[in-house]
C-alpha positions, 0 to 999 in steps of 0.5 A: 332655424331656431326658435321664434317667439311671438309676443304682444306689447311689453306693457300689458302682455303678462301671458307673453312675458312668461316664456319670453323671461324663462327663455331669456333667464335660461339663455335659449336663443330665439327671434323676438317677434312682437305683434301688438295689441290692435284691438278689436282686430287682434283675433283675426290678426293674431289667427295668421300665425296662432291657432287661438288668435292669442299670444305668446306662440313659439315657432320651431320651423314647421312646428307651432307651439302655443300657449305659455304652459304649452311652450314651457312643456315643449321646451323642458323636453328640449333644454335643461333647467326649465324645471328644478332637478329636485323631484319634490321641488319640480312637483311642486313648481309644475303644480304651482305654474299650473295654478297660476295658469288656470287660477287667480282671475280676480287678481287678473281682472282687477290688477291688470299688468301694466308695467309703466305705472304705479297706482293707488287702487280702488278696494278690491273683491273678496275673491282678490283678497283670496287671491292674494293670501293664496299667492303669499302662502304659496310663495312662502310654501316654496321659498321655505321649502326649497330654500331660495332665493327663487321660489323652487330652487336656488336657480330661476326656473319655469315657476318663477317665470309664471309668477313673473307678471305678478311681481309687476303687478305687486309694484304697480298696486302696492300689493302685500304679499308678506316679507318673503313675497316682497324679497322675491318680487325685489329679486326677480324685477332686479333680474337682467331679463326682467330689466330688459322687458321693463325697459322695452315697456317703458319705451312703447309709444302705443297705448291699447284702448281696452288695456288702459280702460281696465287700468282706469277701473282698478284705481288712480294712477299716481306715476306714469313712466311710460314714454 
């Protein structure tokens, strides 16, 4: 029967991007199903297929796997390459992905993902500065320890997928993540899977009011490449 991956708007849905780009990058086949944000009805609509009323969701036959981290762990039991093969690199990658999954709230709230625009941002909070400093440190550590060009390996793995939404944020808001971080951002944005996601994001014709309000609060749009 195969997998079905349920995601939301390409332009906004950072959580959806993680398993989508991971599966695309690793060549794991799936049916691509989009359920767009239609706030405030999202929860009731998404509850029809998701126990949390959120995306992403992976459907594998009669089994439903929810949450981006849950999906990554599920796939790792069934497919090679989700995590690095080296034990030290794998331990670091799992911890870094979990840190991204559970942390960086200021970055999420003050620099929302919006793939199709470029923004002159308002001054962020001290918490945002700490988030950016930690990401800069973390990326440099992975690239130095494991030799790159990806965060924990010579190959793209789940930890790269988990920070993929941050790469779009770095570009959108011009965030300074240091030379190593910026090189990784350019590399992942150029990945064919990320380019496919971006092309779809730019082609979306719908807008969602809540996400657009978050964008307006983050700064002034200086370029909009969306249709």
